[in-house]
C-alpha positions as CSV (number, residue, x, y, z in Angstrom):
1,M,83.7,82.0,116.4
2,N,82.1,85.4,117.3
3,L,84.2,87.7,115.2
4,R,82.7,91.0,116.3
5,K,83.2,90.0,119.9
6,K,86.9,89.1,119.2
7,I,87.4,92.5,117.5
8,K,86.0,94.4,120.5
9,E,88.2,92.4,122.9
10,H,91.3,93.5,121.0
11,K,90.5,97.1,121.6
12,R,91.1,98.6,118.1
13,L,94.1,96.4,117.0
14,F,92.5,93.3,115.6
15,V,95.0,91.8,113.2
16,V,94.3,89.7,110.1
17,A,97.5,88.5,108.4
18,G,98.7,85.9,106.0
19,P,99.6,85.4,102.4
20,C,97.8,87.0,99.4
21,S,97.6,83.4,98.0
22,V,98.0,80.0,99.6
23,E,100.7,78.4,97.4
24,S,101.6,75.2,99.2
25,Q,101.0,73.4,102.5
26,E,104.6,74.1,103.6
27,Q,104.3,77.8,102.7
28,V,101.0,78.4,104.7
29,E,102.3,76.4,107.7
30,N,105.5,78.4,107.8
31,I,103.6,81.7,107.7
32,A,101.1,80.5,110.3
33,K,103.9,79.4,112.7
34,S,105.7,82.8,112.4
35,L,102.4,84.7,112.9
36,S,101.6,82.5,115.9
37,D,105.0,83.0,117.4
38,N,104.7,86.8,117.4
39,G,101.4,86.6,119.1
40,K,99.8,89.6,117.4
41,T,97.7,88.0,114.7
42,S,94.1,87.0,115.5
43,L,93.0,85.7,112.2
44,L,95.0,83.9,109.5
45,R,94.1,84.9,105.9
46,G,94.9,83.1,102.7
47,G,93.5,83.4,99.2
48,I,92.4,80.1,97.7
49,W,90.6,81.5,94.7
50,K,92.1,84.7,93.2
51,P,89.9,87.0,91.0
52,R,92.4,88.4,88.5
53,T,91.9,91.2,86.0
54,R,93.2,89.3,83.0
55,P,93.3,85.5,82.2
56,N,96.5,83.4,82.1
57,S,97.6,84.7,85.5
58,F,97.7,82.8,88.7
59,E,94.1,82.5,90.0
60,G,94.8,80.5,93.2
61,V,95.4,76.9,93.8
62,G,91.7,76.3,94.2
63,A,89.9,74.0,96.7
64,I,93.0,71.8,97.0
65,G,94.4,74.5,99.2
66,L,91.6,74.7,101.7
67,P,92.8,71.8,103.9
68,W,96.3,73.3,103.9
69,L,94.9,76.6,105.3
70,V,92.5,75.0,107.8
71,E,95.1,72.6,109.1
72,A,97.7,75.3,109.4
73,G,95.3,77.3,111.5
74,K,94.5,74.4,113.7
75,K,98.1,73.5,114.2
76,Y,99.0,77.0,115.3
77,N,95.7,77.9,117.0
78,L,94.7,80.6,114.6
79,P,91.2,80.8,113.1
80,V,91.3,81.1,109.3
81,T,89.6,83.2,106.6
82,T,89.4,83.1,102.8
83,E,87.7,84.9,100.0
84,V,84.5,83.5,98.4
85,A,83.0,84.8,95.2
86,N,80.2,82.3,94.4
87,I,78.1,79.5,95.7
88,Q,80.7,76.8,94.9
89,H,83.4,78.7,96.9
90,V,81.0,79.0,99.9
91,E,80.1,75.3,99.9
92,S,83.7,74.2,99.6
93,A,84.9,76.7,102.3
94,L,82.1,75.7,104.8
95,K,82.8,72.0,104.1
96,A,86.5,72.4,104.8
97,G,85.9,74.2,108.1
98,V,87.0,77.7,107.3
99,D,86.1,79.9,110.3
100,V,85.4,83.3,108.6
101,L,84.6,84.2,105.0
102,W,85.3,87.4,103.2
103,I,83.7,88.9,100.1
104,G,86.1,90.7,97.9
105,A,85.8,94.2,96.3
106,R,84.9,92.9,92.8
107,T,82.2,90.7,94.2
108,T,80.7,93.4,96.5
109,A,80.3,95.5,93.3
110,N,77.9,92.8,91.9
111,P,74.6,92.6,93.8
112,F,73.7,89.3,91.9
113,A,76.9,87.6,93.2
114,V,76.4,89.0,96.7
115,Q,72.8,87.7,96.8
116,E,74.0,84.3,95.6
117,I,76.5,84.1,98.5
118,A,73.8,85.4,100.9
119,D,71.4,82.7,99.8
120,A,74.1,80.0,100.2
121,L,74.8,81.2,103.7
122,K,71.2,81.0,105.0
123,G,70.9,78.9,108.1
124,T,74.6,79.3,109.0
125,S,76.2,81.5,111.6
126,I,79.6,81.9,110.0
127,P,81.1,85.4,110.3
128,V,81.5,87.3,107.1
129,M,83.8,90.3,106.3
130,V,82.8,92.5,103.4
131,K,85.3,94.6,101.5
132,N,84.2,97.9,99.9
133,P,83.3,97.6,96.2
134,I,86.0,98.5,93.7
135,N,84.2,101.7,92.7
136,P,83.5,104.4,95.3
137,D,79.8,103.6,95.9
138,L,78.8,103.7,99.5
139,N,75.3,102.3,98.8
140,L,76.8,99.2,97.1
141,W,78.9,98.5,100.2
142,I,75.9,99.0,102.5
143,G,73.7,97.0,100.2
144,A,76.0,94.0,100.4
145,I,75.9,94.1,104.2
146,E,72.1,94.3,104.1
147,R,71.7,91.3,101.7
148,L,73.7,89.2,104.2
149,Q,71.7,90.5,107.1
150,K,68.4,89.6,105.4
151,S,69.8,86.0,105.0
152,G,70.3,85.9,108.8
153,I,74.0,86.6,108.9
154,T,74.6,88.9,111.9
155,D,78.3,88.5,112.6
156,L,79.5,91.0,110.0
157,V,82.6,93.2,109.6
158,A,83.5,95.7,106.9
159,I,86.9,96.0,105.3
160,H,88.2,99.2,103.7
161,R,90.6,98.4,100.9
162,G,90.4,101.5,98.8
163,F,88.8,102.2,95.4
164,S,90.0,101.6,91.9
165,V,91.3,104.7,90.1
166,Y,93.3,105.0,86.9
167,N,97.0,105.8,87.4
168,H,96.9,107.2,91.0
169,P,100.2,109.0,91.7
170,K,100.6,107.3,95.1
171,Y,98.2,104.4,95.8
172,R,97.1,101.2,94.1
173,N,93.6,101.9,95.3
174,S,92.6,105.4,96.4
175,P,91.6,105.4,100.1
176,N,88.8,108.0,99.7
177,W,88.6,108.1,103.5
178,E,85.3,110.0,103.4
179,I,83.5,106.9,102.2
180,P,84.5,104.6,105.1
181,I,83.7,107.5,107.5
182,A,80.3,107.8,106.0
183,F,79.9,104.0,106.3
184,M,80.7,104.2,110.0
185,E,78.0,106.9,110.4
186,K,75.3,104.9,108.6
187,M,76.3,101.4,109.8
188,A,77.5,102.2,113.3
189,D,77.0,98.7,114.6
190,I,79.3,97.1,112.0
191,P,83.0,97.0,113.0
192,I,85.4,98.2,110.3
193,I,89.0,97.3,109.7
194,C,91.5,98.6,107.1
195,D,93.4,96.7,104.4
196,P,96.5,98.8,103.8
197,S,98.1,96.2,101.5
198,H,95.5,96.8,98.8
199,I,95.3,100.5,99.3
200,C,99.1,101.0,99.0
201,G,100.1,98.3,96.5
202,N,103.6,98.6,98.0
203,R,105.3,98.0,101.3
204,K,106.7,101.5,102.1
205,D,103.4,103.2,102.7
206,L,101.8,100.4,104.8
207,Q,102.7,102.0,108.2
208,H,101.3,105.4,107.3
209,V,98.0,104.0,106.0
210,A,97.6,101.6,108.9
211,Q,98.2,104.5,111.4
212,K,95.8,106.8,109.6
213,S,93.1,104.1,109.8
214,L,93.6,103.8,113.5
215,D,93.5,107.5,113.9
216,L,90.1,107.4,112.2
217,N,88.9,104.9,114.8
218,F,89.1,101.8,112.7
219,E,89.2,98.6,114.8
220,G,92.0,96.7,113.1
221,V,94.1,95.9,110.0
222,M,94.4,93.2,107.4
223,I,97.9,93.0,106.1
224,E,99.2,90.5,103.5
225,T,102.2,88.6,105.0
226,H,104.4,86.1,103.3
227,N,107.6,84.3,104.3
228,S,109.3,85.2,101.0
229,P,107.4,88.2,99.7
230,D,109.5,88.8,96.6
231,K,108.8,85.3,95.5
232,A,105.1,85.4,96.1
233,W,102.9,84.1,93.3
234,S,100.6,87.2,93.5
235,D,100.9,90.8,94.7
236,A,104.5,90.3,95.7
237,Q,105.2,94.0,96.0
238,Q,102.6,94.7,98.7
239,Q,103.4,91.7,101.0
240,I,105.8,91.8,104.0
241,T,107.5,89.2,106.1
242,P,106.1,88.2,109.5
243,S,109.0,90.0,111.3
244,D,108.3,93.2,109.3
245,L,104.6,92.9,110.2
246,E,105.6,92.7,113.9
247,K,107.7,95.9,113.5
248,L,104.9,97.6,111.8
249,L,102.4,96.7,114.5
250,N,104.8,97.7,117.3
251,G,105.1,101.1,115.6
252,L,101.4,101.9,115.6
253,V,100.1,104.4,118.1
254,L,96.7,103.6,119.6
255,R,95.1,107.0,120.5
256,E,92.3,107.5,123.0
257,T,88.8,107.2,121.6
258,V,87.2,108.8,124.6
259,I,87.9,112.4,125.6
260,K,88.8,112.8,129.3
261,E,86.8,115.3,131.3
262,E,89.8,117.5,131.9
263,E,90.4,117.7,128.1
264,L,86.8,118.3,127.2
265,D,86.8,122.1,128.1
266,F,89.6,122.9,125.6
267,I,88.1,120.8,122.8
268,E,84.6,122.2,123.3
269,L,85.9,125.7,123.2
270,Q,87.6,125.0,119.9
271,R,84.5,123.3,118.6
272,R,82.4,126.4,119.4
273,K,84.8,128.5,117.4
274,I,84.6,126.1,114.5
275,T,80.8,126.2,114.6
276,E,80.8,130.0,114.5
277,I,83.0,129.9,111.4
278,D,80.9,127.2,109.8
279,D,77.8,129.3,110.4
280,Q,79.5,132.2,108.6
281,V,80.5,130.0,105.8
282,F,77.0,128.7,105.2
283,E,75.6,132.3,105.3
284,L,78.1,133.3,102.7
285,L,77.3,130.3,100.6
286,K,73.6,131.2,100.8
287,E,74.4,134.8,99.6
288,R,76.6,133.4,96.9
289,M,73.7,131.2,95.5
290,K,71.4,134.2,95.5
291,I,73.9,135.9,93.2
292,A,74.0,132.8,91.0
293,D,70.2,133.0,90.8
294,K,70.5,136.6,89.5
295,I,73.1,135.5,86.9
296,G,70.8,132.7,85.9
297,D,68.0,135.2,85.4
298,Y,70.2,137.4,83.3
299,K,71.4,134.5,81.1
300,R,67.9,133.3,80.5
301,E,66.7,136.8,79.4
302,N,69.7,137.2,77.1
303,G,69.9,133.7,75.7
304,I,73.3,132.8,77.3
305,V,74.3,129.2,78.1
306,I,74.8,128.3,81.8
307,L,78.3,126.8,81.7
308,Q,81.1,129.3,81.0
309,A,84.1,126.9,80.8
310,E,86.9,129.4,80.4
311,H,85.7,131.4,83.4
312,W,85.5,128.2,85.5
313,K,89.0,127.2,84.5
314,K,90.4,130.5,85.5
315,T,88.7,130.4,88.8
316,L,89.9,126.9,89.6
317,S,93.4,127.8,88.5
318,K,93.5,130.9,90.7
319,Y,92.7,129.1,93.9
320,L,94.7,126.0,93.2
321,S,97.8,128.2,92.7
322,H,97.4,129.5,96.2
323,S,96.9,126.1,97.9
324,K,100.3,126.1,99.7
325,E,99.9,129.5,101.3
326,S,96.3,128.8,102.2
327,G,97.3,125.6,104.1
328,L,94.7,123.7,102.1
329,S,95.4,120.7,99.9
330,E,94.8,120.9,96.2
331,V,92.5,117.9,96.5
332,F,90.3,119.7,99.0
333,I,90.3,123.0,97.1
334,H,89.3,121.2,93.9
335,A,86.6,119.2,95.6
336,L,85.2,122.2,97.4
337,L,85.1,124.4,94.3
338,D,83.6,121.6,92.2
339,A,80.8,121.3,94.8
340,I,80.2,125.0,94.9
341,H,80.3,125.3,91.1
342,Q,77.9,122.4,90.6
343,E,75.4,123.9,93.1
344,S,75.7,127.2,91.3
345,I,74.9,125.4,88.0
346,N,71.9,123.7,89.6
347,H,70.6,127.1,90.8
348,Q,71.0,128.7,87.4
349,N,69.5,125.7,85.7
350,A,66.4,125.9,88.0
351,V,66.1,129.6,87.2
352,M,66.5,128.9,83.4
353,N,63.6,126.4,83.5
354,K,61.2,128.2,85.7
355,S,57.8,128.9,84.1
């Protein structure tokens, strides 16, 4: 199976669906049949081994479930994929005839584990999908791809499933969209799909996250699908039925990726305006840092520490309180001010330490 070719053929709506965990032969066959009947799923997923945060929770049925998954795929003409985290998983999955492997977020975060999998795959041509690491580290994600490439694996796809964060008010895993966007820029030849199930951790936000990923030019989605989601043995709250999956997919809007010639004039005009504003912003930032240098000089001469925490808190509070009227989100304002503040500190530190 040439996975990257299949994704391109589906023109930005390649669908990977199936249960979080394979639970029984009957369960995975029922799900495969439903997904095959709706005709929108291209790859049947099913977890065989489940890495869990704490022991004494369901960690997958293990290798016994591999023939259930593979046979369900064959019966309903769906290639299948499962997660592998070590050499034993790889060997078992290859022997069983799994069509596509994926590397999970916790494994991607461990270069030793990725290298072990890459070494085990040498000499094969099996497609591999690589989820982003649990922590927001672009280089770890790229590094996992590169390790596989060095082992001769060329049919590679990236999966964005969000990043672990403590007690996020909305998501199970924060999407941090700037990281997959940066991935696209650095690894332009690697297709990327989105896993809204793990980003959301619930059903109600799946549509919104899936749509946003398509608006950002992702090429498909991976959505956990179960015939009885509320009774699922793992991640019940984020799985949906095959019929709800069909409704979700039918509700997605596929926007144009190429700007038509007649639309280009308007967009180019607006882009020129933005460039002019950006030029002004950078000139102002340059002048701001010159002032920061002067402050650094003064602090050095008078023995004053660089960081003035109370002043910084007041500045931050001032601009955050005006976020609604400015039309800018608090997240953006905070990130922008943090970056400017850190650059000011760097400038003052350099002045402080000059000979």
